[in-house]
Backbone as CSV, one residue per row, in Angstrom:
resi,resn,N_x,N_y,N_z,CA_x,CA_y,CA_z,C_x,C_y,C_z
1,UNK,-4.194,8.729,25.214,-4.863,8.026,26.294,-3.850,7.159,27.032
2,UNK,-3.996,7.099,28.377,-3.105,6.258,29.157,-3.383,4.799,28.857
3,UNK,-2.390,3.986,29.109,-2.582,2.556,28.921,-3.645,2.053,29.866
4,UNK,-4.292,0.937,29.470,-5.365,0.396,30.293,-4.922,0.072,31.696
5,UNK,-3.694,-0.424,31.844,-3.195,-0.792,33.158,-2.903,0.418,34.024
6,UNK,-2.794,1.608,33.417,-2.476,2.820,34.163,-3.726,3.589,34.570
7,UNK,-4.885,3.222,34.034,-6.115,3.930,34.349,-6.652,3.480,35.709
8,UNK,-7.298,4.402,36.429,-7.935,3.992,37.693,-9.062,2.995,37.409
9,UNK,-9.242,2.070,38.310,-10.243,1.019,38.078,-11.615,1.503,38.513
10,UNK,-12.180,2.372,37.651,-13.491,2.959,37.907,-14.410,2.671,36.730
11,UNK,-15.685,2.936,36.932,-16.644,2.718,35.841,-16.385,3.673,34.677
12,UNK,-15.933,4.884,34.978,-15.602,5.827,33.904,-14.458,5.282,33.049
13,UNK,-13.457,4.711,33.695,-12.350,4.108,32.951,-12.836,2.932,32.126
14,UNK,-13.751,2.149,32.687,-14.287,1.001,31.955,-15.017,1.452,30.697
15,UNK,-15.825,2.503,30.798,-16.526,3.025,29.618,-15.534,3.545,28.586
16,UNK,-14.489,4.214,29.059,-13.466,4.746,28.153,-12.756,3.614,27.412
17,UNK,-12.412,2.557,28.137,-11.723,1.421,27.517,-12.631,0.679,26.539
18,UNK,-13.886,0.534,26.880,-14.818,-0.139,25.962,-14.968,0.649,24.667
19,UNK,-15.018,1.983,24.771,-15.099,2.816,23.567,-13.841,2.660,22.725
20,UNK,-12.690,2.654,23.394,-11.422,2.479,22.673,-11.362,1.114,22.001
21,UNK,-11.852,0.092,22.667,-11.847,-1.252,22.084,-12.758,-1.315,20.864
22,UNK,-13.931,-0.664,20.939,-14.835,-0.626,19.789,-14.165,0.058,18.598
23,UNK,-13.510,1.186,18.848,-12.822,1.912,17.773,-11.663,1.086,17.205
24,UNK,-10.936,0.389,18.075,-9.815,-0.442,17.611,-10.312,-1.583,16.729
25,UNK,-11.421,-2.200,17.113,-11.968,-3.296,16.308,-12.497,-2.787,14.969
26,UNK,-13.131,-1.613,14.984,-13.600,-1.026,13.719,-12.417,-0.684,12.821
27,UNK,-11.371,-0.096,13.416,-10.172,0.206,12.631,-9.527,-1.049,12.076
28,UNK,-9.526,-2.114,12.870,-8.963,-3.393,12.415,-9.746,-3.928,11.221
29,UNK,-11.088,-3.836,11.287,-11.912,-4.318,10.173,-11.640,-3.516,8.901
30,UNK,-11.499,-2.188,9.036,-11.200,-1.352,7.869,-9.832,-1.690,7.279
31,UNK,-8.851,-1.887,8.152,-7.507,-2.225,7.670,-7.472,-3.599,7.015
32,UNK,-8.272,-4.521,7.526,-8.347,-5.849,6.905,-8.891,-5.747,5.483
33,UNK,-9.945,-4.945,5.308,-10.500,-4.754,3.967,-9.482,-4.066,3.062
34,UNK,-8.783,-3.063,3.610,-7.756,-2.376,2.824,-6.655,-3.354,2.423
35,UNK,-6.253,-4.211,3.339,-5.200,-5.177,3.041,-5.628,-6.124,1.922
36,UNK,-6.877,-6.562,1.945,-7.368,-7.450,0.890,-7.344,-6.763,-0.469
37,UNK,-7.790,-5.496,-0.508,-7.793,-4.759,-1.779,-6.368,-4.571,-2.287
38,UNK,-5.460,-4.181,-1.398,-4.070,-3.963,-1.810,-3.405,-5.256,-2.254
39,UNK,-3.728,-6.353,-1.580,-3.130,-7.634,-1.952,-3.577,-8.059,-3.343
40,UNK,-4.871,-7.888,-3.629,-5.360,-8.210,-4.980,-4.698,-7.311,-6.019
41,UNK,-4.578,-6.025,-5.691,-4.000,-5.074,-6.638,-2.535,-5.382,-6.916
42,UNK,-1.776,-5.736,-5.874,-0.346,-5.975,-6.084,-0.129,-7.231,-6.923
43,UNK,-0.984,-8.253,-6.758,-0.847,-9.453,-7.592,-1.194,-9.151,-9.047
44,UNK,-2.238,-8.354,-9.262,-2.604,-7.980,-10.632,-1.502,-7.135,-11.275
45,UNK,-0.933,-6.216,-10.507,0.139,-5.380,-11.044,1.385,-6.206,-11.354
46,UNK,1.704,-7.162,-10.500,2.871,-8.013,-10.751,2.669,-8.861,-12.002
47,UNK,1.440,-9.351,-12.189,1.149,-10.127,-13.401,1.282,-9.233,-14.637
48,UNK,0.752,-8.018,-14.544,0.882,-7.083,-15.669,2.338,-6.707,-15.899
49,UNK,3.102,-6.549,-14.821,4.517,-6.179,-14.964,5.299,-7.260,-15.693
50,UNK,4.995,-8.522,-15.391,5.677,-9.615,-16.099,5.345,-9.596,-17.586
51,UNK,4.090,-9.309,-17.913,3.706,-9.231,-19.326,4.419,-8.076,-20.014
52,UNK,4.432,-6.904,-19.371,5.110,-5.740,-19.953,6.606,-5.986,-20.086
53,UNK,7.177,-6.671,-19.095,8.612,-6.952,-19.148,8.947,-7.816,-20.365
54,UNK,8.064,-8.771,-20.670,8.279,-9.589,-21.866,8.239,-8.762,-23.132
55,UNK,7.289,-7.827,-23.208,7.196,-6.974,-24.395,8.407,-6.056,-24.507
56,UNK,8.859,-5.514,-23.373,10.040,-4.651,-23.395,11.259,-5.427,-23.855
57,UNK,11.402,-6.642,-23.349,12.551,-7.468,-23.748,12.520,-7.758,-25.248
58,UNK,11.321,-8.068,-25.767,11.198,-8.334,-27.212,11.570,-7.097,-28.025
59,UNK,11.102,-5.921,-27.572,11.404,-4.690,-28.306,12.909,-4.390,-28.279
60,UNK,13.537,-4.600,-27.120,14.982,-4.368,-27.030,15.749,-5.328,-27.948
61,UNK,15.345,-6.580,-27.960,16.028,-7.546,-28.819,15.888,-7.160,-30.286
62,UNK,14.675,-6.731,-30.692,14.466,-6.317,-32.075,15.293,-5.069,-32.409
63,UNK,15.373,-4.129,-31.453,16.138,-2.902,-31.681,17.623,-3.203,-31.816
64,UNK,18.144,-4.072,-30.952,19.565,-4.424,-31.037,19.866,-5.179,-32.335
65,UNK,18.925,-6.041,-32.739,19.127,-6.770,-33.992,19.160,-5.803,-35.179
66,UNK,18.262,-4.808,-35.175,18.248,-3.817,-36.248,19.529,-2.990,-36.245
67,UNK,20.019,-2.666,-35.047,21.252,-1.898,-34.950,22.448,-2.694,-35.486
68,UNK,22.498,-3.972,-35.166,23.586,-4.802,-35.688,23.516,-4.890,-37.216
69,UNK,22.286,-5.031,-37.740,22.114,-5.088,-39.192,22.547,-3.800,-39.858
70,UNK,22.208,-2.654,-39.251,22.591,-1.364,-39.842,24.104,-1.198,-39.831
71,UNK,24.756,-1.640,-38.771,26.211,-1.534,-38.707,26.886,-2.405,-39.774
72,UNK,26.321,-3.602,-39.983,26.881,-4.472,-41.025,26.653,-3.880,-42.411
73,UNK,25.499,-3.248,-42.573,25.131,-2.722,-43.883,25.876,-1.427,-44.206
74,UNK,25.899,-0.500,-43.227,26.447,0.832,-43.503,27.776,1.100,-42.822
75,UNK,28.126,0.266,-41.850,29.352,0.525,-41.105,29.065,1.262,-39.816
76,UNK,29.839,0.937,-38.788,29.583,1.517,-37.474,29.704,3.027,-37.439
77,UNK,30.684,3.588,-38.153,30.887,5.030,-38.123,29.715,5.768,-38.753
78,UNK,29.221,5.260,-39.873,28.076,5.902,-40.532,26.843,5.867,-39.641
79,UNK,26.610,4.723,-39.030,25.445,4.596,-38.146,25.571,5.551,-36.968
80,UNK,26.762,5.615,-36.381,26.966,6.485,-35.223,26.675,7.939,-35.573
81,UNK,27.184,8.402,-36.699,26.944,9.795,-37.084,25.484,10.035,-37.454
82,UNK,24.868,9.072,-38.115,23.471,9.254,-38.540,22.531,9.311,-37.338
83,UNK,22.818,8.506,-36.337,21.916,8.446,-35.191,22.158,9.547,-34.175
84,UNK,23.143,10.411,-34.427,23.315,11.580,-33.568,22.216,12.606,-33.799
85,UNK,21.586,12.552,-34.962,20.494,13.486,-35.263,19.265,13.125,-34.434
86,UNK,18.455,14.122,-34.053,17.237,13.839,-33.283,16.334,12.867,-34.044
87,UNK,15.861,11.854,-33.358,15.019,10.837,-33.989,13.535,11.096,-33.778
88,UNK,13.184,11.774,-32.688,11.759,11.967,-32.401,11.581,13.094,-31.399
89,UNK,10.372,13.608,-31.383,9.963,14.554,-30.343,9.095,13.791,-29.351
90,UNK,9.445,13.874,-28.089,8.701,13.115,-27.076,8.112,14.060,-26.033
91,UNK,6.924,13.739,-25.598,6.289,14.443,-24.483,5.816,13.399,-23.490
92,UNK,5.990,13.707,-22.226,5.606,12.766,-21.173,4.724,13.489,-20.156
93,UNK,3.601,12.886,-19.855,2.700,13.448,-18.857,2.425,12.395,-17.792
94,UNK,2.631,12.782,-16.536,2.424,11.857,-15.416,1.282,12.388,-14.560
95,UNK,0.249,11.591,-14.424,-0.866,11.927,-13.556,-0.908,10.917,-12.403
96,UNK,-1.834,11.120,-11.492,-1.904,10.273,-10.301,-3.328,9.771,-10.125
97,UNK,-3.450,8.485,-9.839,-4.744,7.927,-9.468,-4.641,7.390,-8.047
98,UNK,-5.758,7.420,-7.332,-5.753,7.059,-5.925,-6.339,5.670,-5.717
99,UNK,-5.622,4.860,-4.971,-6.106,3.526,-4.607,-5.943,3.345,-3.107
100,UNK,-7.040,3.411,-2.368,-7.015,3.207,-0.917,-5.966,4.093,-0.242
101,UNK,-5.890,5.343,-0.704,-4.944,6.269,-0.118,-3.545,6.205,-0.690
102,UNK,-3.329,5.360,-1.699,-2.004,5.233,-2.325,-2.022,5.975,-3.657
103,UNK,-1.082,6.883,-3.852,-0.988,7.636,-5.108,-0.204,6.811,-6.121
104,UNK,-0.882,6.379,-7.186,-0.245,5.557,-8.216,-0.036,6.383,-9.482
105,UNK,1.134,6.225,-10.119,1.421,7.031,-11.310,0.661,6.530,-12.533
106,UNK,0.277,7.468,-13.374,-0.312,7.153,-14.677,0.507,7.908,-15.714
107,UNK,1.305,7.179,-16.487,2.281,7.784,-17.393,1.768,7.722,-18.831
108,UNK,1.784,8.864,-19.489,1.425,8.933,-20.907,2.608,9.501,-21.685
109,UNK,3.184,8.689,-22.561,4.346,9.096,-23.349,3.952,9.161,-24.821
110,UNK,4.204,10.302,-25.435,3.913,10.485,-26.860,5.226,10.605,-27.616
111,UNK,5.394,9.782,-28.639,6.616,9.779,-29.448,6.245,10.130,-30.885
112,UNK,6.762,11.245,-31.380,6.503,11.686,-32.755,7.818,11.625,-33.529
113,UNK,7.979,10.684,-34.465,9.255,10.555,-35.188,9.566,11.808,-36.011
114,UNK,10.848,12.142,-36.030,11.328,13.227,-36.879,11.768,12.636,-38.222
115,UNK,11.797,13.489,-39.250,12.261,13.038,-40.556,13.765,12.770,-40.480
116,UNK,14.174,11.583,-40.899,15.578,11.206,-40.861,16.273,11.709,-42.117
117,UNK,17.311,12.509,-41.930,18.076,13.034,-43.065,19.317,12.188,-43.257
118,UNK,19.562,11.768,-44.493,20.749,10.964,-44.814,21.377,11.513,-46.087
119,UNK,22.618,11.215,-46.232,23.306,11.651,-47.449,22.926,10.749,-48.605
120,UNK,23.295,11.162,-49.818,22.936,10.384,-51.007,23.575,9.006,-50.984
121,UNK,24.744,8.905,-50.343,25.411,7.606,-50.322,25.099,6.791,-49.087
122,UNK,24.192,7.276,-48.268,23.882,6.551,-47.042,22.964,5.370,-47.291
123,UNK,22.532,4.786,-46.196,21.607,3.642,-46.278,20.372,3.960,-45.446
124,UNK,19.496,4.784,-45.979,18.341,5.228,-45.182,17.425,4.101,-44.753
125,UNK,17.295,3.050,-45.528,16.379,1.968,-45.160,16.833,1.306,-43.869
126,UNK,18.110,0.925,-43.796,18.630,0.268,-42.597,18.596,1.199,-41.398
127,UNK,18.957,2.458,-41.614,18.971,3.405,-40.514,17.559,3.712,-40.025
128,UNK,16.640,3.853,-40.946,15.265,4.144,-40.562,14.645,2.972,-39.814
129,UNK,14.964,1.757,-40.227,14.458,0.575,-39.518,15.000,0.537,-38.089
130,UNK,16.281,0.864,-37.938,16.883,0.897,-36.599,16.214,1.946,-35.730
131,UNK,16.025,3.123,-36.330,15.382,4.192,-35.562,13.977,3.786,-35.126
132,UNK,13.194,3.187,-36.022,11.826,2.788,-35.679,11.828,1.772,-34.547
133,UNK,12.768,0.853,-34.556,12.821,-0.171,-33.508,13.104,0.458,-32.138
134,UNK,14.014,1.432,-32.103,14.327,2.062,-30.822,13.198,2.979,-30.352
135,UNK,12.481,3.561,-31.273,11.316,4.351,-30.865,10.224,3.448,-30.306
136,UNK,10.100,2.240,-30.814,9.144,1.281,-30.258,9.527,0.893,-28.829
137,UNK,10.829,0.843,-28.564,11.277,0.591,-27.188,10.793,1.715,-26.273
138,UNK,10.970,2.951,-26.724,10.540,4.094,-25.907,9.047,4.047,-25.621
139,UNK,8.269,3.615,-26.596,6.812,3.593,-26.427,6.378,2.615,-25.337
140,UNK,7.029,1.463,-25.242,6.607,0.476,-24.243,7.218,0.758,-22.870
141,UNK,8.287,1.541,-22.819,8.911,1.824,-21.529,7.988,2.619,-20.612
142,UNK,7.115,3.453,-21.167,6.220,4.258,-20.340,5.287,3.370,-19.526
143,UNK,4.661,2.400,-20.194,3.739,1.504,-19.497,4.495,0.640,-18.496
144,UNK,5.681,0.192,-18.889,6.500,-0.632,-17.998,6.877,0.143,-16.732
145,UNK,7.306,1.397,-16.904,7.679,2.218,-15.747,6.468,2.497,-14.862
146,UNK,5.330,2.772,-15.477,4.104,3.022,-14.707,3.735,1.805,-13.873
147,UNK,3.793,0.617,-14.476,3.403,-0.596,-13.771,4.355,-0.913,-12.632
148,UNK,5.670,-0.828,-12.896,6.630,-1.123,-11.848,6.577,-0.094,-10.720
149,UNK,6.372,1.165,-11.060,6.222,2.177,-10.015,5.012,1.899,-9.142
150,UNK,3.924,1.468,-9.754,2.718,1.141,-9.002,2.942,-0.077,-8.117
151,UNK,3.663,-1.073,-8.625,3.937,-2.280,-7.822,4.658,-1.907,-6.539
152,UNK,5.707,-1.101,-6.645,6.489,-0.747,-5.461,5.666,0.076,-4.477
153,UNK,4.857,0.985,-4.962,4.068,1.816,-4.053,2.986,1.003,-3.348
154,UNK,2.298,0.146,-4.096,1.258,-0.679,-3.480,1.875,-1.673,-2.503
155,UNK,3.012,-2.258,-2.866,3.675,-3.219,-1.975,4.117,-2.537,-0.675
156,UNK,4.630,-1.313,-0.770,5.053,-0.592,0.432,3.858,-0.287,1.333
157,UNK,2.746,0.146,0.739,1.550,0.437,1.529,0.971,-0.844,2.128
158,UNK,1.048,-1.946,1.378,0.576,-3.229,1.890,1.388,-3.643,3.115
159,UNK,2.703,-3.458,3.062,3.553,-3.808,4.202,3.199,-2.954,5.424
160,UNK,2.973,-1.639,5.202,2.589,-0.774,6.322,1.244,-1.194,6.901
161,UNK,0.301,-1.538,6.036,-1.022,-1.957,6.501,-0.930,-3.259,7.283
162,UNK,-0.132,-4.191,6.823,0.030,-5.449,7.540,0.637,-5.230,8.919
163,UNK,1.593,-4.299,9.034,2.172,-4.006,10.350,1.129,-3.415,11.289
164,UNK,0.281,-2.545,10.761,-0.761,-1.934,11.597,-1.799,-2.972,12.028
165,UNK,-2.164,-3.866,11.113,-3.103,-4.935,11.461,-2.510,-5.820,12.550
166,UNK,-1.232,-6.184,12.392,-0.577,-7.037,13.387,-0.500,-6.337,14.741
167,UNK,-0.209,-5.022,14.739,-0.135,-4.281,16.001,-1.483,-4.269,16.711
168,UNK,-2.560,-4.112,15.950,-3.896,-4.138,16.552,-4.230,-5.528,17.086
169,UNK,-3.956,-6.558,16.281,-4.305,-7.924,16.657,-3.489,-8.430,17.839
170,UNK,-2.198,-8.115,17.833,-1.289,-8.733,18.791,-0.974,-7.870,20.006
171,UNK,-1.221,-6.561,19.905,-0.831,-5.670,21.006,-2.028,-4.890,21.549
172,UNK,-2.560,-3.971,20.743,-3.533,-3.021,21.271,-4.821,-3.688,21.726
173,UNK,-5.451,-4.475,20.848,-6.733,-5.092,21.206,-6.584,-6.032,22.401
174,UNK,-5.570,-6.928,22.429,-5.408,-7.772,23.633,-5.176,-6.955,24.907
175,UNK,-4.406,-5.857,24.816,-4.172,-5.030,25.998,-5.476,-4.408,26.499
176,UNK,-6.287,-3.908,25.566,-7.572,-3.313,25.965,-8.493,-4.353,26.573
177,UNK,-8.552,-5.523,25.965,-9.410,-6.590,26.501,-8.964,-7.006,27.895
178,UNK,-7.655,-7.114,28.102,-7.131,-7.493,29.411,-7.430,-6.418,30.455
179,UNK,-7.259,-5.150,30.058,-7.541,-4.055,30.986,-9.024,-4.020,31.352
180,UNK,-9.887,-4.268,30.371,-11.334,-4.287,30.636,-11.674,-5.420,31.594
181,UNK,-11.102,-6.605,31.380,-11.379,-7.733,32.279,-10.917,-7.433,33.702
182,UNK,-9.737,-6.773,33.809,-9.210,-6.456,35.137,-10.122,-5.466,35.864
183,UNK,-10.567,-4.419,35.148,-11.438,-3.430,35.790,-12.797,-4.051,36.116
184,UNK,-13.333,-4.865,35.203,-14.610,-5.530,35.487,-14.497,-6.415,36.720
185,UNK,-13.377,-7.136,36.841,-13.188,-7.991,38.017,-13.128,-7.155,39.292
186,UNK,-12.416,-6.013,39.231,-12.326,-5.144,40.401,-13.684,-4.584,40.785
187,UNK,-14.444,-4.145,39.768,-15.767,-3.577,40.053,-16.726,-4.641,40.573
188,UNK,-16.655,-5.846,40.010,-17.515,-6.927,40.506,-17.193,-7.270,41.950
189,UNK,-15.894,-7.298,42.266,-15.491,-7.568,43.646,-15.983,-6.465,44.578
190,UNK,-15.867,-5.206,44.101,-16.358,-4.087,44.912,-17.867,-4.186,45.100
191,UNK,-18.587,-4.607,44.045,-20.040,-4.763,44.169,-20.392,-5.856,45.177
192,UNK,-19.638,-6.961,45.122,-19.913,-8.046,46.074,-19.647,-7.594,47.505
193,UNK,-18.517,-6.882,47.684,-18.209,-6.391,49.027,-19.268,-5.400,49.494
194,UNK,-19.715,-4.538,48.584,-20.761,-3.596,48.947,-22.055,-4.293,49.298
195,UNK,-22.395,-5.357,48.567,-23.609,-6.117,48.842,-23.527,-6.779,50.213
196,UNK,-22.334,-7.347,50.509,-22.154,-7.994,51.816,-22.261,-6.967,52.934
197,UNK,-21.643,-5.804,52.753,-21.717,-4.766,53.770,-23.154,-4.304,53.968
198,UNK,-23.868,-4.159,52.853,-25.267,-3.736,52.945,-26.089,-4.755,53.726
199,UNK,-25.853,-6.043,53.482,-26.590,-7.079,54.211,-26.255,-7.043,55.697
200,UNK,-24.964,-6.817,55.980,-24.573,-6.755,57.395,-25.220,-5.575,58.100
201,UNK,-25.201,-4.415,57.405,-25.824,-3.231,57.998,-27.318,-3.468,58.192
202,UNK,-27.961,-4.060,57.201,-29.395,-4.336,57.293,-29.694,-5.288,58.439
203,UNK,-28.831,-6.315,58.570,-29.038,-7.283,59.654,-28.847,-6.614,61.005
204,UNK,-27.827,-5.728,61.109,-27.605,-5.033,62.380,-28.776,-4.135,62.726
205,UNK,-29.320,-3.438,61.697,-30.484,-2.574,61.939,-31.684,-3.392,62.390
206,UNK,-31.854,-4.572,61.789,-32.961,-5.448,62.198,-32.790,-5.892,63.639
207,UNK,-31.525,-6.216,64.001,-31.268,-6.616,65.387,-31.568,-5.491,66.348
208,UNK,-31.187,-4.248,65.964,-31.431,-3.118,66.834,-32.937,-2.869,66.997
209,UNK,-33.700,-3.018,65.915,-35.146,-2.831,66.003,-35.779,-3.889,66.917
210,UNK,-35.295,-5.133,66.773,-35.808,-6.205,67.631,-35.519,-5.927,69.090
211,UNK,-34.278,-5.397,69.308,-33.917,-5.103,70.697,-34.778,-3.983,71.259
212,UNK,-35.085,-2.955,70.420,-35.932,-1.851,70.885,-37.342,-2.317,71.210
213,UNK,-37.852,-3.266,70.437,-39.206,-3.782,70.675,-39.280,-4.530,72.017
214,UNK,-38.191,-5.233,72.326,-38.161,-5.985,73.577,-38.067,-5.016,74.760
């Protein structure tokens, strides 16, 4: 559609602009509701992300502590060779849930520990404890990744929605309103001029009738 200022100042243009203004206001209301939902969601996700981050940090600290203990107990070389063996079988499934048109990831990670094989002179207790701690890290990383991925996607959509709301509020709707006022003013002026012309014609006809009677 042409800009309001480029349209001819006719009643058809006025109806077209009024329809466009109605649609713009309805779209603005929908985007406002979407922005509110996304804003609530991003704050909830950020709060959850901070909680998950704390759990991930705790798991990493416990895993590193177990690794240091195993190295002191069995020696770095023994630990390095023992941990080269597969520790677990993992499967990861990523699904998508929809939030106001935003595709958010849903991550499901399954960790099944493998039997740890050690030599007769090894230290299976220390090594097994280390392995369990690192597998616990893997288990919490899935939820952490899901939450952070959702935060970034919702935040990006929120930014796009805010730009669209601002464009409607600050550009499109004011332009349509101004164009409507300009066309209404032109049509009102044309109506007044037409009314004046009609009165003049009527007065002239009355004068002519009076003259004919005389």
